[in-house]
GUFIDO-389957 format. One record per atom (N, C-alpha, C): atom name; chain; x, y, z. Coordinates in Angstrom, 2 decimals. Each point is the difference from the previous one (the first is absolute). Example, Ala and Ser with C-alpha at 12.3 -4.5 7.8 and 13.67 -1.06 7.14 Angstrom:
BEGIN
<'N'; 'A'; <13.19; -5.69; 7.80>>
<'CA'; 'A'; <-0.89; 1.19; 0.00>>
<'C'; 'A'; <0.90; 1.20; 0.00>>
<'N'; 'A'; <-0.35; 1.05; -0.72>>
<'CA'; 'A'; <0.82; 1.19; 0.06>>
<'C'; 'A'; <-0.77; 1.09; 0.73>>
//
This chain:
BEGIN
<'N'; 'A'; <-48.68; -6.70; -10.69>>
<'CA'; 'A'; <0.41; 0.75; -1.01>>
<'C'; 'A'; <1.54; 0.74; 0.22>>
<'N'; 'A'; <-0.30; 0.55; 1.23>>
<'CA'; 'A'; <1.39; 0.70; 0.37>>
<'C'; 'A'; <0.68; -1.06; 0.70>>
<'N'; 'A'; <-0.08; -1.07; 0.40>>
<'CA'; 'A'; <1.17; -0.74; 0.28>>
<'C'; 'A'; <0.63; -0.47; -1.17>>
<'N'; 'A'; <-0.76; -0.52; -1.35>>
<'CA'; 'A'; <0.55; -0.45; -1.00>>
<'C'; 'A'; <1.20; 1.31; -0.37>>
<'N'; 'A'; <-0.35; 0.87; -0.17>>
<'CA'; 'A'; <0.36; 1.49; -0.73>>
<'C'; 'A'; <1.17; 0.14; 1.04>>
<'N'; 'A'; <-0.22; 0.04; 0.93>>
<'CA'; 'A'; <1.19; 0.06; 1.06>>
<'C'; 'A'; <1.40; -0.81; 0.17>>
<'N'; 'A'; <-0.55; -1.24; -0.28>>
<'CA'; 'A'; <0.99; -1.05; -0.14>>
<'C'; 'A'; <0.91; 0.33; -1.26>>
<'N'; 'A'; <-0.82; -0.07; -0.94>>
<'CA'; 'A'; <0.52; 0.13; -1.60>>
<'C'; 'A'; <1.08; 1.32; 0.03>>
<'N'; 'A'; <-0.23; 1.18; 0.58>>
<'CA'; 'A'; <0.96; 1.08; 0.35>>
<'C'; 'A'; <0.79; -0.40; 0.71>>
<'N'; 'A'; <-0.26; -0.98; 1.13>>
<'CA'; 'A'; <1.40; -0.46; 0.78>>
<'C'; 'A'; <0.83; -0.72; -0.84>>
<'N'; 'A'; <-0.38; -0.88; -0.80>>
<'CA'; 'A'; <0.82; -0.72; -0.83>>
<'C'; 'A'; <0.62; 0.92; -1.28>>
<'N'; 'A'; <-0.80; 0.88; -0.18>>
<'CA'; 'A'; <0.98; 0.87; -1.12>>
<'C'; 'A'; <1.24; 0.68; 0.98>>
<'N'; 'A'; <-0.53; 0.61; 0.73>>
<'CA'; 'A'; <1.21; 0.61; 1.12>>
<'C'; 'A'; <1.24; -0.71; 0.06>>
<'N'; 'A'; <-0.66; -1.49; 0.67>>
<'CA'; 'A'; <1.27; -0.85; -0.08>>
<'C'; 'A'; <1.08; -0.36; -0.95>>
<'N'; 'A'; <-1.11; 0.29; -1.26>>
<'CA'; 'A'; <1.07; -0.51; -1.20>>
<'C'; 'A'; <0.77; 1.14; -0.26>>
<'N'; 'A'; <-0.67; 1.22; -0.15>>
<'CA'; 'A'; <0.76; 1.28; 0.12>>
<'C'; 'A'; <1.31; 0.28; 0.63>>
<'N'; 'A'; <-0.06; -0.41; 1.25>>
<'CA'; 'A'; <0.87; -0.04; 1.04>>
<'C'; 'A'; <1.13; -1.04; -0.58>>
<'N'; 'A'; <-0.57; -0.98; -0.17>>
<'CA'; 'A'; <1.17; -1.31; -0.35>>
<'C'; 'A'; <1.25; 0.57; -1.34>>
<'N'; 'A'; <-0.92; 0.24; -0.90>>
<'CA'; 'A'; <0.38; 0.77; -1.34>>
<'C'; 'A'; <1.33; 1.11; 0.68>>
<'N'; 'A'; <-0.73; 1.06; 0.59>>
<'CA'; 'A'; <0.84; 1.13; 0.60>>
<'C'; 'A'; <1.40; -0.64; 0.68>>
<'N'; 'A'; <0.02; -0.51; 0.62>>
<'CA'; 'A'; <0.62; -0.96; 0.93>>
<'C'; 'A'; <1.28; -0.75; -1.12>>
<'N'; 'A'; <-0.62; -0.61; -0.61>>
<'CA'; 'A'; <0.90; -0.69; -1.40>>
<'C'; 'A'; <0.96; 1.11; -0.67>>
<'N'; 'A'; <-0.75; 0.95; -0.19>>
<'CA'; 'A'; <0.46; 0.97; -0.70>>
<'C'; 'A'; <1.37; 0.45; 0.77>>
<'N'; 'A'; <-0.30; 0.56; 1.34>>
<'CA'; 'A'; <0.73; 0.54; 1.06>>
<'C'; 'A'; <1.37; -0.99; -0.01>>
<'N'; 'A'; <-0.32; -1.19; 0.14>>
<'CA'; 'A'; <1.20; -1.05; 0.27>>
<'C'; 'A'; <1.06; -0.03; -1.35>>
<'N'; 'A'; <-0.89; -0.11; -1.11>>
<'CA'; 'A'; <0.69; 0.30; -0.92>>
<'C'; 'A'; <1.01; 1.36; -0.44>>
<'N'; 'A'; <-0.55; 1.13; 0.52>>
<'CA'; 'A'; <0.89; 1.30; -0.23>>
<'C'; 'A'; <0.85; -0.29; 0.93>>
<'N'; 'A'; <-0.03; -0.58; 1.32>>
<'CA'; 'A'; <0.98; 0.08; 0.98>>
<'C'; 'A'; <1.40; -0.85; -0.57>>
<'N'; 'A'; <-0.58; -1.34; -0.56>>
<'CA'; 'A'; <1.21; -0.83; -0.20>>
<'C'; 'A'; <0.75; 0.54; -1.63>>
<'N'; 'A'; <-0.75; 0.75; -0.84>>
<'CA'; 'A'; <0.56; 0.53; -1.04>>
<'C'; 'A'; <0.64; 0.77; 0.49>>
<'N'; 'A'; <-0.30; 1.14; 1.11>>
<'CA'; 'A'; <1.14; 1.26; 0.21>>
<'C'; 'A'; <1.20; -0.69; 0.75>>
<'N'; 'A'; <0.20; -1.26; 0.45>>
<'CA'; 'A'; <0.99; -0.55; 0.69>>
<'C'; 'A'; <1.13; -0.46; -0.91>>
<'N'; 'A'; <-0.49; -0.22; -1.27>>
<'CA'; 'A'; <0.61; -0.44; -1.06>>
<'C'; 'A'; <1.21; 0.79; -0.57>>
<'N'; 'A'; <-0.27; 1.08; 0.13>>
<'CA'; 'A'; <0.79; 1.11; -0.54>>
<'C'; 'A'; <0.98; 0.84; 1.08>>
<'N'; 'A'; <1.12; 0.08; -0.65>>
<'CA'; 'A'; <1.28; 0.34; 0.95>>
<'C'; 'A'; <-0.16; 1.67; 0.33>>
<'N'; 'A'; <0.32; 0.06; 1.14>>
<'CA'; 'A'; <-0.29; 1.56; 0.07>>
<'C'; 'A'; <0.65; 1.35; -0.81>>
<'N'; 'A'; <0.89; -0.71; -0.56>>
<'CA'; 'A'; <0.56; 1.01; -1.21>>
<'C'; 'A'; <-1.05; 0.33; -1.12>>
<'N'; 'A'; <-0.58; -1.11; -0.38>>
<'CA'; 'A'; <-1.16; 0.31; -0.88>>
<'C'; 'A'; <-1.17; 0.89; 0.20>>
<'N'; 'A'; <-0.09; 0.05; 1.46>>
<'CA'; 'A'; <-1.14; 1.10; 0.32>>
<'C'; 'A'; <0.51; 1.23; -0.26>>
<'N'; 'A'; <1.31; 0.09; 0.42>>
<'CA'; 'A'; <0.73; 1.40; -0.30>>
<'C'; 'A'; <0.32; 0.40; -1.27>>
<'N'; 'A'; <0.19; -0.90; -1.06>>
<'CA'; 'A'; <0.01; 0.22; -1.25>>
<'C'; 'A'; <-1.16; 0.17; -0.58>>
<'N'; 'A'; <-1.06; -0.55; 0.51>>
<'CA'; 'A'; <-1.11; 0.48; -0.66>>
<'C'; 'A'; <-0.58; 1.46; 0.61>>
<'N'; 'A'; <0.59; 0.69; 0.49>>
<'CA'; 'A'; <-0.60; 0.87; 0.85>>
<'C'; 'A'; <-1.17; -0.08; 1.12>>
<'N'; 'A'; <0.00; -1.18; 0.32>>
<'CA'; 'A'; <-1.13; -0.16; 1.17>>
<'C'; 'A'; <0.44; -0.03; 1.38>>
<'N'; 'A'; <-0.93; -0.04; 0.96>>
<'CA'; 'A'; <0.75; -0.25; 1.28>>
<'C'; 'A'; <0.50; -0.84; 0.32>>
<'N'; 'A'; <0.65; -0.21; 1.06>>
<'CA'; 'A'; <0.90; -1.13; 0.01>>
<'C'; 'A'; <-0.68; -1.50; 0.43>>
<'N'; 'A'; <0.88; -1.02; -0.10>>
<'CA'; 'A'; <-0.72; -1.28; 0.07>>
<'C'; 'A'; <-0.71; -0.39; 1.51>>
<'N'; 'A'; <0.99; 0.63; 0.85>>
<'CA'; 'A'; <-0.52; -0.10; 1.46>>
<'C'; 'A'; <-2.00; 0.73; 0.36>>
<'N'; 'A'; <0.27; 1.04; -0.69>>
<'CA'; 'A'; <-1.21; 1.02; 0.08>>
<'C'; 'A'; <-1.11; -1.08; -0.42>>
<'N'; 'A'; <0.02; -0.55; -1.26>>
<'CA'; 'A'; <-0.77; -0.81; -1.01>>
<'C'; 'A'; <-0.04; -1.38; 0.97>>
<'N'; 'A'; <0.77; -0.30; 0.63>>
<'CA'; 'A'; <0.01; -1.19; 0.62>>
<'C'; 'A'; <-0.98; 0.03; 1.11>>
<'N'; 'A'; <0.29; 0.80; 0.94>>
<'CA'; 'A'; <-0.71; 0.62; 0.95>>
<'C'; 'A'; <-1.62; 0.41; -0.16>>
<'N'; 'A'; <-0.17; 0.57; -1.11>>
<'CA'; 'A'; <-1.45; 0.54; -0.86>>
<'C'; 'A'; <-0.60; -1.35; 0.03>>
<'N'; 'A'; <0.58; -0.70; -0.90>>
<'CA'; 'A'; <-0.60; -1.61; -0.15>>
<'C'; 'A'; <-0.19; -0.84; 0.90>>
<'N'; 'A'; <0.84; -0.23; 0.73>>
<'CA'; 'A'; <0.09; -0.57; 1.28>>
<'C'; 'A'; <-1.43; 0.26; 0.94>>
<'N'; 'A'; <0.10; 1.14; 0.06>>
<'CA'; 'A'; <-1.43; 0.77; 0.87>>
<'C'; 'A'; <-1.11; -0.65; -0.71>>
<'N'; 'A'; <-0.14; 0.39; -1.14>>
<'CA'; 'A'; <-0.90; -0.50; -1.01>>
<'C'; 'A'; <-0.46; -1.58; -0.18>>
<'N'; 'A'; <0.76; -0.66; 0.11>>
<'CA'; 'A'; <-0.01; -1.63; 0.49>>
<'C'; 'A'; <-0.77; -0.12; 0.88>>
<'N'; 'A'; <0.52; 0.63; 1.38>>
<'CA'; 'A'; <-0.63; -0.45; 1.28>>
<'C'; 'A'; <-1.46; 0.40; 0.20>>
<'N'; 'A'; <0.22; 1.70; -0.45>>
<'CA'; 'A'; <-1.44; 0.43; 0.10>>
<'C'; 'A'; <-1.09; -0.86; -1.14>>
<'N'; 'A'; <0.49; -0.53; -1.09>>
<'CA'; 'A'; <-0.77; -0.83; -0.99>>
<'C'; 'A'; <-0.50; -1.24; 0.91>>
<'N'; 'A'; <1.15; -0.50; 0.62>>
<'CA'; 'A'; <-0.46; -1.22; 0.64>>
<'C'; 'A'; <-1.14; -0.15; 1.24>>
<'N'; 'A'; <0.12; 1.38; 0.65>>
<'CA'; 'A'; <-1.00; 0.49; 1.14>>
<'C'; 'A'; <-1.13; 0.14; -0.40>>
<'N'; 'A'; <-0.04; 0.71; -1.15>>
<'CA'; 'A'; <-1.61; 0.17; -0.69>>
<'C'; 'A'; <-0.43; -1.24; -0.75>>
<'N'; 'A'; <0.33; -0.98; 0.02>>
<'CA'; 'A'; <-0.30; -1.18; -0.71>>
<'C'; 'A'; <-1.27; -0.25; 0.72>>
<'N'; 'A'; <-1.49; -0.12; -0.92>>
<'CA'; 'A'; <-1.15; -0.54; 1.10>>
<'C'; 'A'; <-0.97; 0.69; -0.69>>
<'N'; 'A'; <-1.51; -0.51; 0.25>>
<'CA'; 'A'; <-0.96; 0.58; -0.64>>
<'C'; 'A'; <-0.53; 1.36; 0.74>>
<'N'; 'A'; <0.80; 0.19; 0.90>>
<'CA'; 'A'; <-0.38; 1.75; 0.93>>
<'C'; 'A'; <0.37; 1.27; -1.08>>
<'N'; 'A'; <-1.26; 0.46; -0.01>>
<'CA'; 'A'; <0.43; 1.10; -0.83>>
<'C'; 'A'; <0.62; 1.22; 0.86>>
<'N'; 'A'; <0.15; -0.20; 1.38>>
<'CA'; 'A'; <0.58; 1.05; 0.71>>
<'C'; 'A'; <1.48; 0.25; -0.15>>
<'N'; 'A'; <0.85; -1.22; -0.08>>
<'CA'; 'A'; <1.43; 0.01; -0.22>>
<'C'; 'A'; <0.24; -0.01; -1.39>>
<'N'; 'A'; <-0.94; 0.00; -0.73>>
<'CA'; 'A'; <0.50; -0.13; -1.57>>
<'C'; 'A'; <0.51; 1.46; -0.27>>
<'N'; 'A'; <-0.30; 0.70; 0.45>>
<'CA'; 'A'; <0.70; 1.65; -0.10>>
<'C'; 'A'; <1.53; -0.19; 0.05>>
<'N'; 'A'; <0.21; -0.65; 0.93>>
<'CA'; 'A'; <1.47; -0.08; 0.16>>
<'C'; 'A'; <0.66; -0.76; -1.04>>
<'N'; 'A'; <-0.40; -1.28; -0.28>>
<'CA'; 'A'; <0.19; -0.31; -1.27>>
<'C'; 'A'; <0.25; 0.44; -1.15>>
<'N'; 'A'; <-1.04; 1.02; -0.29>>
<'CA'; 'A'; <-0.06; 0.85; -1.06>>
<'C'; 'A'; <1.37; 1.00; -0.28>>
<'N'; 'A'; <0.42; 0.60; 1.62>>
<'CA'; 'A'; <1.02; 0.71; 0.30>>
<'C'; 'A'; <1.49; -0.84; -0.37>>
<'N'; 'A'; <-0.04; -1.22; 0.40>>
<'CA'; 'A'; <0.89; -0.82; -0.50>>
<'C'; 'A'; <0.34; -0.30; -1.53>>
<'N'; 'A'; <-1.24; -0.15; -0.78>>
<'CA'; 'A'; <-0.05; -0.19; -0.98>>
<'C'; 'A'; <0.73; 1.43; -1.06>>
<'N'; 'A'; <-0.58; 0.96; 0.37>>
<'CA'; 'A'; <0.58; 1.35; -0.74>>
<'C'; 'A'; <1.50; -0.35; 0.24>>
<'N'; 'A'; <0.69; -0.07; 0.73>>
<'CA'; 'A'; <1.40; -0.03; 0.37>>
<'C'; 'A'; <0.38; -1.16; -0.99>>
<'N'; 'A'; <-0.31; -1.11; -0.18>>
<'CA'; 'A'; <0.51; -0.89; -0.80>>
<'C'; 'A'; <-0.24; 0.34; -1.35>>
<'N'; 'A'; <-1.22; 0.58; -0.35>>
<'CA'; 'A'; <-0.77; 0.48; -1.35>>
<'C'; 'A'; <1.63; 0.94; -0.74>>
<'N'; 'A'; <-0.03; 1.15; 1.07>>
<'CA'; 'A'; <0.86; 0.90; -0.48>>
<'C'; 'A'; <1.29; -0.72; -0.04>>
<'N'; 'A'; <0.61; -0.84; 0.58>>
<'CA'; 'A'; <1.33; -0.79; -0.59>>
<'C'; 'A'; <0.06; -0.53; -1.15>>
<'N'; 'A'; <-1.20; -0.86; 0.01>>
<'CA'; 'A'; <-0.32; -0.90; -1.55>>
<'C'; 'A'; <-0.06; 1.23; -1.34>>
<'N'; 'A'; <-0.48; 1.20; 0.36>>
<'CA'; 'A'; <-0.38; 0.72; -0.98>>
<'C'; 'A'; <0.98; 1.09; -0.32>>
<'N'; 'A'; <1.04; 0.33; 0.94>>
<'CA'; 'A'; <0.82; 0.93; -0.32>>
<'C'; 'A'; <1.38; -0.45; 0.26>>
<'N'; 'A'; <0.20; -0.44; 1.28>>
<'CA'; 'A'; <1.47; -0.66; 0.24>>
<'C'; 'A'; <0.22; -0.93; -1.03>>
<'N'; 'A'; <-0.32; -1.18; -0.11>>
<'CA'; 'A'; <0.13; -1.61; -0.29>>
<'C'; 'A'; <0.25; 0.34; -1.47>>
<'N'; 'A'; <-0.69; 0.97; -0.89>>
<'CA'; 'A'; <0.32; 0.27; -1.48>>
<'C'; 'A'; <1.44; 0.53; -0.30>>
<'N'; 'A'; <0.30; 1.34; 1.25>>
<'CA'; 'A'; <1.04; 0.60; -0.42>>
<'C'; 'A'; <1.45; -0.85; 0.62>>
<'N'; 'A'; <-0.44; -0.97; 1.03>>
<'CA'; 'A'; <1.41; -0.99; 0.27>>
<'C'; 'A'; <0.14; -1.29; -1.24>>
<'N'; 'A'; <-1.06; -0.46; -0.52>>
<'CA'; 'A'; <0.19; -0.78; -1.20>>
<'C'; 'A'; <0.87; 0.76; -1.10>>
<'N'; 'A'; <-0.58; 1.48; -0.47>>
<'CA'; 'A'; <0.69; 0.26; -0.58>>
<'C'; 'A'; <1.51; 0.03; -0.14>>
<'N'; 'A'; <0.38; 0.27; 1.22>>
<'CA'; 'A'; <1.51; -0.09; 0.50>>
<'C'; 'A'; <0.76; -1.44; -0.12>>
<'N'; 'A'; <-0.66; -1.02; 0.11>>
<'CA'; 'A'; <0.73; -1.02; 0.26>>
<'C'; 'A'; <-0.11; -1.05; -1.44>>
<'N'; 'A'; <-1.09; 0.41; -0.72>>
<'CA'; 'A'; <-0.28; -0.54; -1.47>>
<'C'; 'A'; <-0.81; -1.29; 0.36>>
<'N'; 'A'; <-0.72; -0.51; -0.81>>
<'CA'; 'A'; <-0.96; -1.15; -0.53>>
<'C'; 'A'; <1.15; -1.16; 0.17>>
<'N'; 'A'; <0.15; -0.77; 1.01>>
<'CA'; 'A'; <0.17; -1.09; -0.45>>
<'C'; 'A'; <1.57; -0.38; -0.67>>
<'N'; 'A'; <0.76; 1.03; 0.36>>
<'CA'; 'A'; <1.33; 0.13; -0.55>>
<'C'; 'A'; <-0.08; -0.25; -1.60>>
<'N'; 'A'; <-0.72; 0.45; -0.53>>
<'CA'; 'A'; <-0.25; 0.06; -1.52>>
<'C'; 'A'; <0.86; 0.89; -0.87>>
<'N'; 'A'; <0.37; 0.96; 0.66>>
<'CA'; 'A'; <1.07; 1.19; -0.63>>
<'C'; 'A'; <-0.96; 1.18; -0.36>>
<'N'; 'A'; <-1.50; -0.03; 0.25>>
<'CA'; 'A'; <-0.82; 1.15; -0.73>>
<'C'; 'A'; <0.45; 1.30; 0.48>>
<'N'; 'A'; <0.95; 0.72; -0.77>>
<'CA'; 'A'; <0.40; 1.08; 0.44>>
<'C'; 'A'; <-1.20; 1.26; -0.56>>
<'N'; 'A'; <-0.40; -0.25; -1.09>>
<'CA'; 'A'; <-1.07; 0.96; -0.54>>
<'C'; 'A'; <-1.39; -0.30; 0.42>>
<'N'; 'A'; <-0.39; 0.61; 1.01>>
<'CA'; 'A'; <-1.41; -0.21; 0.77>>
<'C'; 'A'; <-0.99; 1.31; -0.05>>
<'N'; 'A'; <-0.81; -0.18; -0.33>>
<'CA'; 'A'; <-1.16; 0.89; -0.58>>
<'C'; 'A'; <-0.95; 0.28; 1.13>>
<'N'; 'A'; <-1.00; 0.82; -0.08>>
<'CA'; 'A'; <-0.89; -0.04; 1.20>>
<'C'; 'A'; <-0.85; -1.38; -0.05>>
<'N'; 'A'; <-0.21; -0.47; -0.90>>
<'CA'; 'A'; <-0.81; -1.38; -0.19>>
<'C'; 'A'; <0.95; -1.12; 0.18>>
<'N'; 'A'; <1.33; 0.05; -0.04>>
<'CA'; 'A'; <0.70; -1.31; -0.11>>
<'C'; 'A'; <1.32; -0.03; -1.02>>
<'N'; 'A'; <0.25; -0.93; -0.55>>
<'CA'; 'A'; <1.54; 0.00; -0.85>>
<'C'; 'A'; <-0.43; 0.73; -1.18>>
<'N'; 'A'; <0.97; 0.48; -0.65>>
<'CA'; 'A'; <-0.18; 0.24; -1.41>>
<'C'; 'A'; <1.42; -0.19; -0.86>>
//
């Protein structure tokens, strides 16, 4: 009974660490797309700062992939860095460059109006 539960927990931990790693890679690639001037215009820290944070997050996320629960906390710290970028910095950057060059100048908190 406990062996089956343990293996199920190992698979769930592996799945969560893979999803977190994918989010971290996405955040890094997205952060690299913007010019340094956009970070300054958005009032966020520099592109270099976020590239370092997200690069470290990707490395820690890669190291933490696996069914081991001991390394899972390192992956959680890495995921938090990427989540902060995605929740706070990315929307500010996107509002500075617009969406797809469509010229939406009237942007509200929930999108164009």
